[in-house]
C-alpha positions in Angstrom: 94.0 23.5 -14.0 94.8 27.0 -12.8 92.6 29.8 -14.1 94.0 33.2 -14.9 93.3 36.4 -16.5 95.4 38.5 -19.0 95.4 42.3 -18.6 96.6 44.7 -21.4 98.9 47.5 -20.6 97.4 51.0 -20.3 98.8 54.0 -21.8 97.3 57.6 -20.8 98.4 60.8 -22.2 97.2 63.8 -20.1 96.9 67.5 -20.9 96.3 69.5 -17.5 94.4 72.8 -17.8 94.8 75.5 -15.3 98.3 74.4 -14.0 101.5 76.3 -14.5 105.1 75.5 -14.0 107.3 78.7 -13.3 111.2 78.5 -14.0 113.5 81.5 -12.9 116.8 81.9 -14.6 119.6 84.2 -14.3 120.6 83.8 -18.2 120.9 87.0 -20.3 117.9 88.1 -21.9 117.4 86.8 -25.5 116.0 88.2 -28.6 112.1 87.8 -28.7 110.9 85.8 -31.6 109.1 87.6 -34.3 105.4 86.9 -35.0 105.9 84.5 -37.9 108.0 82.3 -35.8 105.5 82.5 -32.9 102.6 81.4 -35.3 104.4 78.5 -36.6 105.4 77.2 -33.1 101.7 77.5 -32.2 100.5 75.7 -35.2 103.0 72.9 -34.5 102.0 72.5 -30.9 98.2 72.3 -32.0 98.8 69.7 -34.6 100.8 67.6 -32.2 98.1 67.8 -29.5 95.4 67.1 -32.1 97.5 63.9 -33.1 97.7 63.0 -29.4 93.8 63.1 -29.1 92.9 61.4 -32.3 95.1 58.7 -31.3 93.7 58.3 -27.8 90.1 58.2 -29.2 91.0 55.6 -31.9 92.1 53.3 -29.0 88.9 53.5 -27.5 87.2 51.8 -30.5 89.2 48.7 -30.4 87.4 45.4 -29.5 87.8 44.2 -26.1 90.5 41.5 -26.1 89.3 38.0 -25.3 90.2 37.2 -21.6 90.9 33.6 -20.6 88.5 32.1 -18.2 89.0 30.6 -14.9 89.2 26.8 -15.6 88.7 24.2 -12.6 88.8 20.6 -14.4 88.1 17.7 -12.3 86.7 15.5 -15.0 88.0 12.3 -15.9 90.5 12.3 -19.0 88.1 10.4 -20.9 85.3 12.9 -20.9 87.8 15.6 -22.0 86.3 16.0 -25.5 82.6 15.2 -24.5 80.0 18.1 -25.0 77.4 17.9 -22.3 73.7 18.8 -22.7 72.3 21.6 -20.9 70.1 21.8 -17.7 69.7 25.0 -15.6 70.2 28.7 -16.8 70.1 31.5 -14.1 71.2 35.3 -14.3 73.0 36.8 -11.3 71.1 39.3 -9.4 72.9 42.2 -11.3 72.2 40.7 -14.7 75.7 40.8 -15.5 76.5 37.0 -15.3 74.6 33.9 -16.7 75.1 30.4 -15.0 74.6 27.4 -17.0 74.6 23.7 -15.8 75.3 20.6 -17.8 76.0 16.9 -17.8 74.4 13.4 -18.2 75.0 9.8 -17.0 74.0 7.7 -20.0 75.8 8.1 -22.2 78.4 9.6 -19.7 79.0 13.5 -20.1 81.0 15.5 -17.6 79.2 17.7 -15.1 79.9 21.4 -16.0 79.1 24.9 -14.5 79.8 27.8 -17.0 79.6 31.3 -16.2 79.2 33.8 -19.1 79.7 37.6 -19.0 76.4 38.8 -20.4 77.9 42.0 -22.1 80.8 40.4 -23.7 79.5 37.1 -24.3 82.8 35.5 -23.1 83.1 32.8 -20.4 84.3 33.7 -17.2 84.5 30.2 -15.4 84.4 26.7 -16.3 83.9 24.1 -13.7 84.1 20.6 -14.8 83.5 17.4 -12.7 82.6 13.8 -13.3 79.2 14.0 -11.7 76.6 15.9 -13.9 75.7 19.3 -12.4 71.7 19.6 -12.5 71.0 22.8 -11.0 72.2 26.3 -9.7 71.1 29.3 -8.0 72.6 32.7 -7.1 72.2 34.3 -3.6 70.3 37.4 -3.7 73.5 39.5 -3.1 75.2 37.6 -5.9 78.2 36.6 -3.7 77.3 32.9 -3.5 76.4 30.2 -6.2 74.8 27.0 -5.1 75.1 23.8 -7.3 73.5 20.5 -7.0 74.7 17.2 -8.8 73.7 13.8 -9.8 75.9 12.3 -7.0 73.7 13.9 -4.3 76.1 16.7 -3.6 75.2 20.3 -3.0 77.8 23.1 -2.8 78.3 26.8 -2.2 80.8 28.4 -4.5 82.5 31.9 -4.8 81.2 32.8 -8.4 84.1 35.2 -8.9 86.8 32.3 -8.4 85.0 28.9 -8.4 86.4 28.3 -5.0 84.3 25.9 -2.9 83.0 27.7 0.3 80.9 24.8 1.6 80.0 21.3 0.8 76.7 20.1 2.5 76.0 16.3 3.6 74.9 14.3 0.6 71.4 13.5 -0.3 71.0 9.9 -1.0 70.2 10.6 -4.7 70.6 13.2 -7.2 70.0 16.9 -6.3 67.4 18.3 -8.7 66.8 21.7 -7.3 68.6 24.4 -5.2 67.0 27.7 -4.0 68.1 30.5 -1.5 65.4 32.1 0.7 65.1 35.8 0.0 67.2 36.7 3.0 70.1 34.4 1.8 70.2 32.7 5.3 68.7 29.2 4.2 69.3 27.1 1.1 66.8 24.7 0.1 67.8 21.6 -1.8 65.5 18.7 -3.2 66.2 15.3 -4.3 64.9 12.1 -6.0 65.5 10.6 -2.6 62.0 12.1 -1.7 63.3 14.6 0.8 63.7 18.4 0.9 66.2 19.8 3.2 66.7 23.3 4.7 70.3 24.4 5.3 71.8 27.1 7.5 74.1 28.8 4.9 76.5 30.3 7.4 77.2 26.9 9.3 76.3 24.2 6.7 74.0 22.6 9.3 70.5 21.3 8.6 67.8 23.4 10.0 64.8 21.3 8.9 63.8 18.3 6.5 60.6 17.7 4.8 59.7 14.1 3.3 57.3 13.1 0.6 57.2 9.4 0.7 56.9 7.7 -2.7 57.5 10.9 -4.6 61.0 11.7 -6.1 61.2 15.5 -6.0 61.9 17.3 -9.2 61.9 21.1 -8.3 61.2 23.7 -5.6 60.4 27.2 -5.4 60.1 29.6 -2.6 57.7 32.6 -2.4 59.5 36.2 -2.5 58.2 36.6 1.1 59.9 33.5 2.3 56.6 32.1 3.6 55.7 29.4 1.2 57.7 26.5 -0.4 56.3 24.7 -3.3 57.6 21.4 -4.8 56.6 19.4 -7.8 57.2 15.5 -8.0 57.7 12.6 -10.2 54.2 11.2 -9.8 52.8 14.6 -11.1 51.8 16.2 -7.8 52.6 19.5 -6.2 52.9 20.3 -2.5 52.7 23.6 -0.8 54.2 24.3 2.5 54.0 27.3 5.1 57.7 27.6 6.0 57.2 29.7 8.9 55.1 26.9 10.6 56.7 24.0 8.8 53.1 22.8 7.9 51.9 21.4 4.6 49.0 23.3 3.0 47.9 21.7 0.1 48.6 18.6 -2.2 47.8 19.7 -5.7 47.1 17.6 -9.0 49.8 19.3 -11.1 49.0 16.9 -14.1 45.4 16.5 -15.2 45.3 13.0 -14.4 44.9 11.4 -18.0 46.0 7.7 -17.6 47.0 7.7 -21.1 49.8 10.4 -20.4 52.9 10.5 -18.3 52.1 12.5 -15.0 55.7 13.7 -14.1 55.7 17.6 -13.1 58.8 19.2 -13.6 58.0 23.0 -13.6 57.0 25.2 -10.5 57.2 28.8 -10.0 55.7 31.5 -7.9 54.2 34.8 -9.2 56.5 37.6 -7.7 53.5 38.8 -5.2 53.4 35.2 -3.9 49.5 34.9 -4.4 49.6 32.4 -7.2 51.9 29.7 -8.6 52.4 27.8 -11.7 53.2 24.1 -12.3 53.9 22.4 -15.7 53.6 18.4 -16.3 54.6 16.2 -18.9 50.9 16.0 -19.8 51.8 19.2 -21.8 49.6 21.4 -19.7 50.3 24.4 -17.1 48.1 25.0 -14.3 47.7 28.2 -12.3 47.0 28.0 -8.7 45.7 30.4 -5.8 48.4 29.9 -3.2 46.3 30.7 -0.2 43.4 28.3 -0.9 44.9 25.7 -3.4 42.1 26.5 -5.9 42.9 25.8 -9.6 42.7 29.2 -11.5 43.1 28.0 -14.9 44.9 25.5 -17.3 47.1 26.8 -20.0 47.4 24.8 -23.3 49.5 25.1 -26.3 52.3 22.9 -25.9 52.5 19.7 -28.0 55.2 18.0 -25.8 56.0 17.6 -22.1 56.3 20.8 -20.2 59.9 20.7 -18.5 60.4 24.4 -17.3 58.4 27.7 -16.4 59.4 31.1 -15.3 57.4 34.2 -14.4 58.8 37.6 -15.5 59.8 40.0 -12.5 56.9 42.2 -13.1 54.5 39.3 -13.0 52.9 39.9 -16.3 54.6 37.2 -18.6 54.8 33.4 -18.2 57.4 31.4 -20.0 57.5 27.7 -20.5 59.7 25.3 -22.3 58.9 21.8 -23.5 60.5 18.6 -24.7 60.7 19.6 -28.3 62.6 22.9 -27.6 59.7 25.2 -27.9 59.3 28.0 -25.7 55.7 29.5 -25.0 55.0 33.1 -23.6 51.7 33.7 -21.9 49.9 36.7 -20.4 50.1 35.5 -16.9 46.9 37.3 -15.8 44.7 36.1 -18.5 46.2 32.9 -19.9 46.4 34.3 -23.4 49.2 32.8 -25.4 51.4 35.6 -26.7 54.1 33.6 -28.9 55.5 30.3 -29.6 59.3 30.4 -30.0 61.1 27.6 -31.8 63.9 28.0 -29.5 65.7 24.9 -29.5 65.8 21.4 -31.1 65.7 19.4 -28.0 64.5 19.5 -24.3 64.4 22.9 -22.9 65.0 22.7 -19.2 66.6 26.1 -18.7 64.5 29.3 -18.4 65.4 32.4 -16.8 64.4 36.1 -17.1 66.7 38.8 -16.7 66.3 41.0 -13.6 65.2 44.1 -15.6 62.6 41.7 -17.4 63.8 42.7 -20.9 65.6 39.3 -21.7 64.9 35.6 -21.4 67.7 33.1 -21.3 67.1 29.7 -22.5 69.2 26.4 -22.3 68.5 23.0 -23.8 69.8 19.5 -24.6 70.8 20.7 -27.9 73.8 22.2 -26.0 72.9 25.8 -26.9 72.2 28.8 -24.8 70.1 31.6 -26.2 69.5 35.1 -25.0 66.2 36.7 -26.3 64.8 40.3 -26.5 61.3 40.1 -25.3 60.2 43.1 -27.0 61.0 41.8 -30.4 61.0 37.9 -29.4 64.2 37.6 -31.4 67.5 36.2 -30.2 70.0 38.5 -29.6 72.8 36.0 -28.7 73.6 32.2 -29.1 76.3 31.2 -26.7 78.4 28.0 -27.2 82.1 27.3 -26.2 85.1 25.5 -27.6 86.5 22.8 -25.5 89.6 23.9 -23.6 
C-alpha cells in the first residue's frame, strides 16, 4: 500500500507596518471630507481589522487534523484483521517519536512496526509483514531504525518513510535484540542461534561474531562508552565482554539458581555511567552487578511474576522493570528502595523505555496496549491503540 499525507490549505492575512504606497495623479483637487466622515471611515477600518484579527486567532484554536500514516503492508491477507501482541517500545533520540514492535507465531499474528507521534498521539508509520517483529532500536542521530524479526532477519529502515536501507544476512533463528553502538557505526544483533554479530552500518558487512554455545541469547545492552557489551541468555546467565579487546570478562548467574524456578534471563541494561548493570530473570528477581569486577552488589525483590524487561533512567536514578503479570516496578537504582508498583497492563510487559528527558516512561505489553506515564505523578497520560487499516 502506498502511504501518503494530507495537508490543509493555509490562508494568511498580513498587515504590514512601516510600509507606504505613494500614488501621484493629475486629477483636479477634490473637496476634503469633513471630520464626521473621516471618523466614520476610521471606525469602519478598525472594525474590519479587528474582525480579521479575531478570525485569524480563532483559526489557531482548531484541532490538528488527523493525518493518514504511511502504510507498508506485506502481511498475508488472512492476517489482515488480526491484532498483534506488543514487544519492544523505544523513543527516538529527540523524544518526538515512539516505535513499537509486535507479532507472534502461535497463534499466527502479523509482524508490525508502528511509529507514533508522541505529541499528537497519531500514527506516523505502519509496517506489516508475515514474520513477527521482536525488537527495534533507533540510531543515536535518529536517522536509522533497526528491526529484528522471528525469521532471523535484521534490517535498517528510514523511520521517516519506512524505506529499507539495508538488510543484513540472516541469523539461523529469531533475532531477539538489536542495538547501535553510541557512535552509530556498528549494529549489534543477537539471536536464539546462540550468536551475537557486530555489523558495519555503512557497508552491512559482519565485523565480528561472538558465540555462546548452548545458550540462546535473549537480549543485549551496550555501555554508553561503547566499551562493554552484556547479554542475557535462556539458561539464566549474563555474559559481559570488553568490545575493544573482543574479550569475555564475566559470566554471571542472572537468576538465583533456585531449581524450583525457571532460570530464563530476559532483562539487561547498563547504568548511564557504565559502572554497573542490571539483569532480570524469570525467577522474579533483579540483580545489580559491578561491571568492572563482576561482583553482585544487591538483589531487588518485589515482583511476583517473571521479570521480562528493565530500563534505567537517563540520569541513572530510577530503575523500571516489567513482569509477566503486567506490573511495572520503580526502584531507586542507588539504594534498591522500591518506589512504586504500577498495575500497568494485564499481560506480559516486554516493552519499557524512558523518554530522553527522563520525565516519562513508555510501556508496551501483550495486552496490545501502549501507555505513556508521567514519572512525577506516576499516572498514565496517554494510552495508545489503533484501529486496523
